[in-house]
Biotite code that builds the C-alpha atoms (Angstrom):
import biotite.structure as struc

atoms = struc.array([
    struc.Atom([12.719, -16.979, 46.197], chain_id="A", res_id=1, res_name="MET", atom_name="CA", element="C"),
    struc.Atom([13.728, -13.477, 48.079], chain_id="A", res_id=2, res_name="LEU", atom_name="CA", element="C"),
    struc.Atom([16.775, -15.082, 49.245], chain_id="A", res_id=3, res_name="SER", atom_name="CA", element="C"),
    struc.Atom([18.226, -14.701, 45.399], chain_id="A", res_id=4, res_name="THR", atom_name="CA", element="C"),
    struc.Atom([16.812, -10.930, 45.384], chain_id="A", res_id=5, res_name="SER", atom_name="CA", element="C"),
    struc.Atom([18.111, -7.883, 46.020], chain_id="A", res_id=6, res_name="PRO", atom_name="CA", element="C"),
    struc.Atom([15.871, -7.520, 49.130], chain_id="A", res_id=7, res_name="PHE", atom_name="CA", element="C"),
    struc.Atom([16.985, -10.497, 50.656], chain_id="A", res_id=8, res_name="HIS", atom_name="CA", element="C"),
    struc.Atom([18.653, -8.417, 53.954], chain_id="A", res_id=9, res_name="THR", atom_name="CA", element="C"),
    struc.Atom([15.245, -6.706, 54.168], chain_id="A", res_id=10, res_name="ALA", atom_name="CA", element="C"),
    struc.Atom([13.082, -9.792, 53.868], chain_id="A", res_id=11, res_name="ALA", atom_name="CA", element="C"),
    struc.Atom([15.948, -12.160, 56.167], chain_id="A", res_id=12, res_name="THR", atom_name="CA", element="C"),
    struc.Atom([15.301, -8.684, 59.068], chain_id="A", res_id=13, res_name="THR", atom_name="CA", element="C"),
    struc.Atom([11.863, -9.292, 58.468], chain_id="A", res_id=14, res_name="ALA", atom_name="CA", element="C"),
    struc.Atom([11.781, -12.601, 59.185], chain_id="A", res_id=15, res_name="LEU", atom_name="CA", element="C"),
    struc.Atom([13.202, -12.337, 62.707], chain_id="A", res_id=16, res_name="ARG", atom_name="CA", element="C"),
    struc.Atom([11.076, -10.159, 63.354], chain_id="A", res_id=17, res_name="LYS", atom_name="CA", element="C"),
    struc.Atom([7.568, -12.081, 62.862], chain_id="A", res_id=18, res_name="VAL", atom_name="CA", element="C"),
    struc.Atom([9.790, -15.298, 64.688], chain_id="A", res_id=19, res_name="THR", atom_name="CA", element="C"),
    struc.Atom([10.543, -13.308, 67.591], chain_id="A", res_id=20, res_name="ALA", atom_name="CA", element="C"),
    struc.Atom([7.204, -12.842, 68.545], chain_id="A", res_id=21, res_name="VAL", atom_name="CA", element="C"),
    struc.Atom([5.064, -16.206, 67.963], chain_id="A", res_id=22, res_name="MET", atom_name="CA", element="C"),
    struc.Atom([4.780, -18.503, 70.814], chain_id="A", res_id=23, res_name="ASP", atom_name="CA", element="C"),
    struc.Atom([6.840, -21.550, 70.479], chain_id="A", res_id=24, res_name="GLN", atom_name="CA", element="C"),
    struc.Atom([3.586, -24.564, 69.287], chain_id="A", res_id=25, res_name="SER", atom_name="CA", element="C"),
    struc.Atom([3.760, -22.227, 66.263], chain_id="A", res_id=26, res_name="THR", atom_name="CA", element="C"),
    struc.Atom([6.770, -21.909, 65.946], chain_id="A", res_id=27, res_name="LEU", atom_name="CA", element="C"),
    struc.Atom([7.873, -25.578, 66.524], chain_id="A", res_id=28, res_name="HIS", atom_name="CA", element="C"),
    struc.Atom([4.935, -26.594, 64.193], chain_id="A", res_id=29, res_name="GLU", atom_name="CA", element="C"),
    struc.Atom([6.641, -23.806, 61.275], chain_id="A", res_id=30, res_name="THR", atom_name="CA", element="C"),
    struc.Atom([9.876, -24.943, 61.712], chain_id="A", res_id=31, res_name="ALA", atom_name="CA", element="C"),
    struc.Atom([8.762, -28.754, 61.330], chain_id="A", res_id=32, res_name="GLU", atom_name="CA", element="C"),
    struc.Atom([6.704, -27.986, 58.590], chain_id="A", res_id=33, res_name="LEU", atom_name="CA", element="C"),
    struc.Atom([9.283, -25.789, 56.487], chain_id="A", res_id=34, res_name="ALA", atom_name="CA", element="C"),
    struc.Atom([12.152, -28.561, 56.839], chain_id="A", res_id=35, res_name="SER", atom_name="CA", element="C"),
    struc.Atom([9.510, -30.993, 54.614], chain_id="A", res_id=36, res_name="ARG", atom_name="CA", element="C"),
    struc.Atom([9.709, -27.803, 51.324], chain_id="A", res_id=37, res_name="ILE", atom_name="CA", element="C"),
    struc.Atom([13.050, -27.648, 49.846], chain_id="A", res_id=38, res_name="HIS", atom_name="CA", element="C"),
    struc.Atom([13.396, -25.868, 46.575], chain_id="A", res_id=39, res_name="LEU", atom_name="CA", element="C"),
    struc.Atom([15.082, -26.558, 43.595], chain_id="A", res_id=40, res_name="LEU", atom_name="CA", element="C"),
    struc.Atom([17.812, -24.518, 42.063], chain_id="A", res_id=41, res_name="ASP", atom_name="CA", element="C"),
    struc.Atom([19.864, -24.756, 38.475], chain_id="A", res_id=42, res_name="ASP", atom_name="CA", element="C"),
    struc.Atom([22.659, -22.996, 39.992], chain_id="A", res_id=43, res_name="SER", atom_name="CA", element="C"),
    struc.Atom([24.003, -20.302, 42.106], chain_id="A", res_id=44, res_name="THR", atom_name="CA", element="C"),
    struc.Atom([23.294, -16.159, 41.548], chain_id="A", res_id=45, res_name="VAL", atom_name="CA", element="C"),
    struc.Atom([25.463, -14.041, 41.562], chain_id="A", res_id=46, res_name="PRO", atom_name="CA", element="C"),
    struc.Atom([25.367, -10.838, 44.112], chain_id="A", res_id=47, res_name="ASP", atom_name="CA", element="C"),
    struc.Atom([23.592, -7.994, 42.542], chain_id="A", res_id=48, res_name="THR", atom_name="CA", element="C"),
    struc.Atom([24.764, -4.205, 43.153], chain_id="A", res_id=49, res_name="PRO", atom_name="CA", element="C"),
    struc.Atom([23.510, -3.568, 47.001], chain_id="A", res_id=50, res_name="SER", atom_name="CA", element="C"),
    struc.Atom([22.825, -0.193, 45.212], chain_id="A", res_id=51, res_name="GLU", atom_name="CA", element="C"),
    struc.Atom([19.560, -1.672, 43.810], chain_id="A", res_id=52, res_name="LEU", atom_name="CA", element="C"),
    struc.Atom([18.390, -3.090, 47.482], chain_id="A", res_id=53, res_name="THR", atom_name="CA", element="C"),
    struc.Atom([17.819, 1.432, 47.578], chain_id="A", res_id=54, res_name="ASP", atom_name="CA", element="C"),
    struc.Atom([16.877, 1.901, 44.276], chain_id="A", res_id=55, res_name="ALA", atom_name="CA", element="C"),
    struc.Atom([13.559, 2.276, 44.937], chain_id="A", res_id=56, res_name="LEU", atom_name="CA", element="C"),
    struc.Atom([13.425, 3.850, 48.253], chain_id="A", res_id=57, res_name="ARG", atom_name="CA", element="C"),
    struc.Atom([15.259, 6.762, 47.796], chain_id="A", res_id=58, res_name="SER", atom_name="CA", element="C"),
    struc.Atom([14.142, 7.449, 44.732], chain_id="A", res_id=59, res_name="GLY", atom_name="CA", element="C"),
    struc.Atom([17.348, 8.588, 43.309], chain_id="A", res_id=60, res_name="LYS", atom_name="CA", element="C"),
    struc.Atom([18.728, 8.223, 39.447], chain_id="A", res_id=61, res_name="VAL", atom_name="CA", element="C"),
    struc.Atom([20.722, 5.616, 39.362], chain_id="A", res_id=62, res_name="LEU", atom_name="CA", element="C"),
    struc.Atom([23.987, 5.392, 36.779], chain_id="A", res_id=63, res_name="ARG", atom_name="CA", element="C"),
    struc.Atom([24.432, 1.016, 36.299], chain_id="A", res_id=64, res_name="ILE", atom_name="CA", element="C"),
    struc.Atom([27.301, -0.781, 33.543], chain_id="A", res_id=65, res_name="GLY", atom_name="CA", element="C"),
    struc.Atom([24.899, -3.116, 32.088], chain_id="A", res_id=66, res_name="TYR", atom_name="CA", element="C"),
    struc.Atom([25.695, -6.110, 29.168], chain_id="A", res_id=67, res_name="ARG", atom_name="CA", element="C"),
    struc.Atom([23.744, -6.540, 27.424], chain_id="A", res_id=68, res_name="ASP", atom_name="CA", element="C"),
    struc.Atom([22.957, -9.936, 25.808], chain_id="A", res_id=69, res_name="ARG", atom_name="CA", element="C"),
    struc.Atom([25.056, -9.631, 22.973], chain_id="A", res_id=70, res_name="SER", atom_name="CA", element="C"),
    struc.Atom([27.712, -9.033, 25.461], chain_id="A", res_id=71, res_name="GLY", atom_name="CA", element="C"),
    struc.Atom([28.534, -4.784, 24.735], chain_id="A", res_id=72, res_name="ALA", atom_name="CA", element="C"),
    struc.Atom([28.788, -3.041, 27.408], chain_id="A", res_id=73, res_name="ASP", atom_name="CA", element="C"),
    struc.Atom([27.069, 0.843, 28.148], chain_id="A", res_id=74, res_name="THR", atom_name="CA", element="C"),
    struc.Atom([26.643, 3.076, 30.740], chain_id="A", res_id=75, res_name="LEU", atom_name="CA", element="C"),
    struc.Atom([22.656, 4.090, 31.613], chain_id="A", res_id=76, res_name="ARG", atom_name="CA", element="C"),
    struc.Atom([21.644, 6.560, 33.783], chain_id="A", res_id=77, res_name="ASP", atom_name="CA", element="C"),
    struc.Atom([18.025, 5.025, 34.591], chain_id="A", res_id=78, res_name="ILE", atom_name="CA", element="C"),
    struc.Atom([15.141, 6.589, 36.562], chain_id="A", res_id=79, res_name="GLU", atom_name="CA", element="C"),
    struc.Atom([13.926, 2.696, 39.117], chain_id="A", res_id=80, res_name="PRO", atom_name="CA", element="C"),
    struc.Atom([10.286, 2.030, 38.887], chain_id="A", res_id=81, res_name="LEU", atom_name="CA", element="C"),
    struc.Atom([9.905, -1.503, 40.051], chain_id="A", res_id=82, res_name="GLY", atom_name="CA", element="C"),
    struc.Atom([11.078, -5.194, 40.112], chain_id="A", res_id=83, res_name="TYR", atom_name="CA", element="C"),
    struc.Atom([10.196, -7.959, 38.655], chain_id="A", res_id=84, res_name="VAL", atom_name="CA", element="C"),
    struc.Atom([11.358, -11.081, 40.119], chain_id="A", res_id=85, res_name="GLY", atom_name="CA", element="C"),
    struc.Atom([11.733, -14.588, 37.764], chain_id="A", res_id=86, res_name="LYS", atom_name="CA", element="C"),
    struc.Atom([12.622, -18.076, 39.005], chain_id="A", res_id=87, res_name="GLY", atom_name="CA", element="C"),
    struc.Atom([15.453, -16.425, 40.270], chain_id="A", res_id=88, res_name="GLN", atom_name="CA", element="C"),
    struc.Atom([16.692, -13.630, 37.734], chain_id="A", res_id=89, res_name="ASP", atom_name="CA", element="C"),
    struc.Atom([15.329, -10.013, 39.541], chain_id="A", res_id=90, res_name="TRP", atom_name="CA", element="C"),
    struc.Atom([14.763, -7.190, 36.943], chain_id="A", res_id=91, res_name="TYR", atom_name="CA", element="C"),
    struc.Atom([15.676, -3.560, 37.445], chain_id="A", res_id=92, res_name="LEU", atom_name="CA", element="C"),
    struc.Atom([12.854, -1.535, 35.849], chain_id="A", res_id=93, res_name="ILE", atom_name="CA", element="C"),
    struc.Atom([13.072, 1.865, 34.800], chain_id="A", res_id=94, res_name="GLY", atom_name="CA", element="C"),
    struc.Atom([13.454, 4.753, 32.785], chain_id="A", res_id=95, res_name="TRP", atom_name="CA", element="C"),
    struc.Atom([16.134, 4.339, 30.688], chain_id="A", res_id=96, res_name="CYS", atom_name="CA", element="C"),
    struc.Atom([17.778, 8.262, 29.319], chain_id="A", res_id=97, res_name="ARG", atom_name="CA", element="C"),
    struc.Atom([19.571, 6.747, 26.865], chain_id="A", res_id=98, res_name="LEU", atom_name="CA", element="C"),
    struc.Atom([16.930, 4.842, 25.173], chain_id="A", res_id=99, res_name="ARG", atom_name="CA", element="C"),
    struc.Atom([14.050, 6.904, 26.651], chain_id="A", res_id=100, res_name="ASP", atom_name="CA", element="C"),
    struc.Atom([12.162, 4.699, 27.547], chain_id="A", res_id=101, res_name="GLY", atom_name="CA", element="C"),
    struc.Atom([10.707, 1.561, 29.762], chain_id="A", res_id=102, res_name="ILE", atom_name="CA", element="C"),
    struc.Atom([13.193, -0.992, 29.986], chain_id="A", res_id=103, res_name="ARG", atom_name="CA", element="C"),
    struc.Atom([14.090, -3.532, 31.871], chain_id="A", res_id=104, res_name="ALA", atom_name="CA", element="C"),
    struc.Atom([17.728, -4.457, 32.776], chain_id="A", res_id=105, res_name="PHE", atom_name="CA", element="C"),
    struc.Atom([18.647, -8.306, 34.699], chain_id="A", res_id=106, res_name="ARG", atom_name="CA", element="C"),
    struc.Atom([20.542, -7.939, 37.418], chain_id="A", res_id=107, res_name="GLY", atom_name="CA", element="C"),
    struc.Atom([23.417, -10.280, 36.724], chain_id="A", res_id=108, res_name="ASP", atom_name="CA", element="C"),
    struc.Atom([24.185, -8.272, 34.317], chain_id="A", res_id=109, res_name="ARG", atom_name="CA", element="C"),
    struc.Atom([24.389, -5.382, 35.906], chain_id="A", res_id=110, res_name="MET", atom_name="CA", element="C"),
    struc.Atom([28.175, -4.818, 35.903], chain_id="A", res_id=111, res_name="ILE", atom_name="CA", element="C"),
    struc.Atom([28.230, -1.685, 38.369], chain_id="A", res_id=112, res_name="SER", atom_name="CA", element="C"),
    struc.Atom([25.647, 0.746, 39.827], chain_id="A", res_id=113, res_name="ALA", atom_name="CA", element="C"),
    struc.Atom([25.514, 3.534, 41.977], chain_id="A", res_id=114, res_name="GLN", atom_name="CA", element="C"),
    struc.Atom([23.226, 6.773, 42.712], chain_id="A", res_id=115, res_name="SER", atom_name="CA", element="C"),
    struc.Atom([23.516, 9.847, 40.816], chain_id="A", res_id=116, res_name="THR", atom_name="CA", element="C"),
    struc.Atom([21.175, 12.027, 43.895], chain_id="A", res_id=117, res_name="GLY", atom_name="CA", element="C"),
    struc.Atom([19.558, 12.943, 41.565], chain_id="A", res_id=118, res_name="GLU", atom_name="CA", element="C"),
    struc.Atom([15.377, 12.760, 42.939], chain_id="A", res_id=119, res_name="ARG", atom_name="CA", element="C"),
    struc.Atom([13.321, 11.464, 39.507], chain_id="A", res_id=120, res_name="ALA", atom_name="CA", element="C"),
    struc.Atom([10.990, 12.456, 37.987], chain_id="A", res_id=121, res_name="PRO", atom_name="CA", element="C"),
    struc.Atom([7.685, 10.704, 39.725], chain_id="A", res_id=122, res_name="ARG", atom_name="CA", element="C"),
    struc.Atom([6.184, 8.558, 36.787], chain_id="A", res_id=123, res_name="ARG", atom_name="CA", element="C"),
    struc.Atom([3.641, 6.092, 36.546], chain_id="A", res_id=124, res_name="SER", atom_name="CA", element="C"),
    struc.Atom([4.113, 2.538, 35.644], chain_id="A", res_id=125, res_name="LEU", atom_name="CA", element="C"),
    struc.Atom([1.688, 0.000, 34.778], chain_id="A", res_id=126, res_name="ARG", atom_name="CA", element="C"),
    struc.Atom([1.084, -3.532, 33.835], chain_id="A", res_id=127, res_name="ALA", atom_name="CA", element="C"),
    struc.Atom([1.196, -3.226, 30.371], chain_id="A", res_id=128, res_name="GLU", atom_name="CA", element="C"),
    struc.Atom([4.696, -1.111, 29.757], chain_id="A", res_id=129, res_name="ASP", atom_name="CA", element="C"),
    struc.Atom([5.979, -3.602, 30.064], chain_id="A", res_id=130, res_name="LEU", atom_name="CA", element="C"),
    struc.Atom([4.937, -5.873, 28.117], chain_id="A", res_id=131, res_name="ASP", atom_name="CA", element="C"),
    struc.Atom([6.139, -9.388, 29.064], chain_id="A", res_id=132, res_name="ILE", atom_name="CA", element="C"),
    struc.Atom([6.176, -11.670, 25.771], chain_id="A", res_id=133, res_name="ALA", atom_name="CA", element="C"),
    struc.Atom([4.991, -15.152, 27.742], chain_id="A", res_id=134, res_name="TYR", atom_name="CA", element="C"),
    struc.Atom([4.152, -15.408, 31.433], chain_id="A", res_id=135, res_name="GLY", atom_name="CA", element="C"),
    struc.Atom([1.340, -13.973, 34.772], chain_id="A", res_id=136, res_name="THR", atom_name="CA", element="C"),
    struc.Atom([2.598, -10.464, 35.778], chain_id="A", res_id=137, res_name="LEU", atom_name="CA", element="C"),
    struc.Atom([1.752, -11.269, 39.894], chain_id="A", res_id=138, res_name="ARG", atom_name="CA", element="C"),
    struc.Atom([1.753, -8.435, 42.675], chain_id="A", res_id=139, res_name="PRO", atom_name="CA", element="C"),
    struc.Atom([3.417, -8.255, 45.619], chain_id="A", res_id=140, res_name="VAL", atom_name="CA", element="C"),
    struc.Atom([1.441, -6.675, 47.604], chain_id="A", res_id=141, res_name="SER", atom_name="CA", element="C"),
    struc.Atom([0.679, -6.152, 51.582], chain_id="A", res_id=142, res_name="THR", atom_name="CA", element="C"),
    struc.Atom([-1.686, -3.814, 51.213], chain_id="A", res_id=143, res_name="GLY", atom_name="CA", element="C"),
    struc.Atom([-6.034, -5.280, 51.627], chain_id="A", res_id=144, res_name="GLU", atom_name="CA", element="C"),
    struc.Atom([-6.777, -4.862, 48.224], chain_id="A", res_id=145, res_name="LYS", atom_name="CA", element="C"),
    struc.Atom([-3.377, -6.369, 45.158], chain_id="A", res_id=146, res_name="ASP", atom_name="CA", element="C"),
    struc.Atom([-2.991, -3.606, 41.684], chain_id="A", res_id=147, res_name="SER", atom_name="CA", element="C"),
    struc.Atom([-1.592, -4.528, 38.615], chain_id="A", res_id=148, res_name="GLN", atom_name="CA", element="C"),
    struc.Atom([0.817, -2.182, 38.928], chain_id="A", res_id=149, res_name="THR", atom_name="CA", element="C"),
    struc.Atom([3.891, -4.140, 39.993], chain_id="A", res_id=150, res_name="PRO", atom_name="CA", element="C"),
    struc.Atom([6.080, -2.286, 42.782], chain_id="A", res_id=151, res_name="THR", atom_name="CA", element="C"),
])
Protein backbone atom coordinates (compact mmCIF):
# COMPACT_ATOMS: atom_id res chain seq x y z
CA MET A 1 0.00 0.00 0.00
CA LEU A 2 2.83 2.42 0.71
CA SER A 3 4.18 2.01 -2.81
CA THR A 4 1.30 4.17 -4.08
CA SER A 5 1.44 6.65 -1.20
CA PRO A 6 3.25 9.92 -0.63
CA PHE A 7 5.55 7.87 1.64
CA HIS A 8 6.92 5.57 -1.08
CA THR A 9 10.53 6.79 -0.85
CA ALA A 10 10.63 6.65 2.97
CA ALA A 11 9.10 3.14 2.96
CA THR A 12 11.65 1.92 0.41
CA THR A 13 14.51 3.31 2.50
CA ALA A 14 13.12 1.67 5.65
CA LEU A 15 12.78 -1.67 3.86
CA ARG A 16 16.41 -1.52 2.69
CA LYS A 17 17.57 -0.84 6.25
CA VAL A 18 15.56 -3.76 7.66
CA THR A 19 16.76 -6.23 5.02
CA ALA A 20 20.37 -5.08 5.52
CA VAL A 21 20.38 -6.39 9.11
CA MET A 22 18.54 -9.68 8.47
CA ASP A 23 20.50 -12.92 8.49
CA GLN A 24 20.61 -14.78 5.15
CA SER A 25 18.26 -17.57 6.23
CA THR A 26 15.54 -15.16 7.38
CA LEU A 27 16.07 -12.96 4.34
CA HIS A 28 15.66 -15.95 1.99
CA GLU A 29 12.57 -17.19 3.85
CA THR A 30 10.99 -13.72 3.77
CA ALA A 31 11.73 -13.25 0.06
CA GLU A 32 10.25 -16.65 -0.74
CA LEU A 33 7.07 -15.88 1.21
CA ALA A 34 6.76 -12.42 -0.38
CA SER A 35 7.01 -13.98 -3.85
CA ARG A 36 3.73 -15.80 -3.15
CA ILE A 37 1.76 -12.67 -2.18
CA HIS A 38 0.24 -10.49 -4.89
CA LEU A 39 -1.91 -7.38 -4.90
CA LEU A 40 -4.54 -6.69 -7.51
CA ASP A 41 -4.58 -3.07 -8.63
CA ASP A 42 -7.37 -1.46 -10.61
CA SER A 43 -5.08 0.96 -12.40
CA THR A 44 -1.93 2.99 -12.03
CA VAL A 45 -2.00 5.77 -9.49
CA PRO A 46 -0.93 9.22 -10.66
CA ASP A 47 1.97 10.89 -8.88
CA THR A 48 1.15 13.24 -6.05
CA PRO A 49 3.13 16.46 -5.59
CA SER A 50 6.42 15.77 -3.80
CA GLU A 51 5.72 18.54 -1.26
CA LEU A 52 3.09 16.30 0.34
CA THR A 53 5.73 13.94 1.70
CA ASP A 54 7.21 16.77 3.76
CA ALA A 55 3.95 18.45 4.80
CA LEU A 56 3.48 16.85 8.22
CA ARG A 57 7.14 16.79 9.18
CA SER A 58 7.77 20.41 8.31
CA GLY A 59 4.56 21.72 9.88
CA LYS A 60 4.41 24.38 7.16
CA VAL A 61 1.24 25.65 5.51
CA LEU A 62 0.76 24.28 1.98
CA ARG A 63 -0.77 26.22 -0.88
CA ILE A 64 -2.44 23.68 -3.14
CA GLY A 65 -4.18 23.84 -6.45
CA TYR A 66 -7.09 21.45 -6.06
CA ARG A 67 -9.65 20.06 -8.50
CA ASP A 68 -12.87 18.98 -6.79
CA ARG A 69 -15.06 16.08 -7.91
CA SER A 70 -17.10 18.33 -10.20
CA GLY A 71 -13.95 19.58 -11.96
CA ALA A 72 -13.77 23.05 -10.38
CA ASP A 73 -10.25 24.29 -9.58
CA THR A 74 -9.49 26.26 -6.42
CA LEU A 75 -6.36 27.54 -4.71
CA ARG A 76 -6.29 26.72 -1.00
CA ASP A 77 -3.99 27.22 1.96
CA ILE A 78 -3.93 24.06 4.07
CA GLU A 79 -2.51 23.42 7.53
CA PRO A 80 -1.49 19.72 7.32
CA LEU A 81 -2.87 17.52 10.13
CA GLY A 82 -2.55 13.94 8.88
CA TYR A 83 -3.03 11.41 6.12
CA VAL A 84 -5.66 8.76 5.51
CA GLY A 85 -5.19 5.98 2.98
CA LYS A 86 -8.05 3.99 1.44
CA GLY A 87 -7.15 1.46 -1.18
CA GLN A 88 -4.93 3.31 -3.61
CA ASP A 89 -6.29 6.72 -2.69
CA TRP A 90 -4.42 8.92 -0.24
CA TYR A 91 -5.96 11.94 1.44
CA LEU A 92 -4.17 14.85 3.05
CA ILE A 93 -6.20 15.87 6.09
CA GLY A 94 -5.81 19.52 6.90
CA TRP A 95 -7.35 22.70 8.18
CA CYS A 96 -8.60 24.46 5.07
CA ARG A 97 -8.36 28.21 5.47
CA LEU A 98 -10.75 28.77 2.56
CA ARG A 99 -13.51 26.66 4.18
CA ASP A 100 -12.41 27.38 7.79
CA GLY A 101 -12.53 23.74 8.81
CA ILE A 102 -11.03 20.27 8.57
CA ARG A 103 -11.13 18.82 5.07
CA ALA A 104 -9.75 15.78 3.24
CA PHE A 105 -7.90 16.41 -0.03
CA ARG A 106 -7.39 13.47 -2.36
CA GLY A 107 -3.80 13.29 -3.56
CA ASP A 108 -4.65 12.63 -7.19
CA ARG A 109 -6.82 15.76 -7.34
CA MET A 110 -3.99 18.04 -6.28
CA ILE A 111 -2.75 19.96 -9.27
CA SER A 112 0.09 21.67 -7.44
CA ALA A 113 1.48 22.06 -3.94
CA GLN A 114 4.08 24.35 -2.46
CA SER A 115 5.07 25.35 1.02
CA THR A 116 4.25 28.93 1.96
CA GLY A 117 7.07 28.87 4.51
CA GLU A 118 4.61 29.81 7.26
CA ARG A 119 4.57 27.53 10.28
CA ALA A 120 1.03 26.24 10.85
CA PRO A 121 -0.51 26.66 14.30
CA ARG A 122 -0.71 23.45 16.31
CA ARG A 123 -4.18 21.91 15.96
CA SER A 124 -5.48 18.66 17.36
CA LEU A 125 -7.09 16.04 15.17
CA ARG A 126 -9.40 13.35 16.47
CA ALA A 127 -10.88 10.47 14.48
CA GLU A 128 -14.38 11.84 15.04
CA ASP A 129 -13.33 15.14 13.42
CA LEU A 130 -13.07 13.32 10.10
CA ASP A 131 -16.76 12.35 9.88
CA ILE A 132 -16.05 9.11 8.00
CA ALA A 133 -19.31 7.71 6.65
CA TYR A 134 -18.08 4.17 6.04
CA GLY A 135 -15.16 1.96 6.90
CA THR A 136 -13.06 1.76 10.02
CA LEU A 137 -10.26 4.20 10.69
CA ARG A 138 -7.24 2.18 11.74
CA PRO A 139 -4.17 4.08 12.95
CA VAL A 140 -0.69 3.22 11.73
CA SER A 141 1.52 3.21 14.79
CA THR A 142 4.96 2.05 15.79
CA GLY A 143 4.28 2.78 19.46
CA GLU A 144 3.27 0.27 22.08
CA LYS A 145 -0.29 1.60 22.26
CA ASP A 146 -2.32 2.60 19.21
CA SER A 147 -4.03 5.97 19.32
CA GLN A 148 -7.28 6.82 17.57
CA THR A 149 -5.76 9.96 16.09
CA PRO A 150 -4.41 9.54 12.55
CA THR A 151 -0.88 10.80 12.05
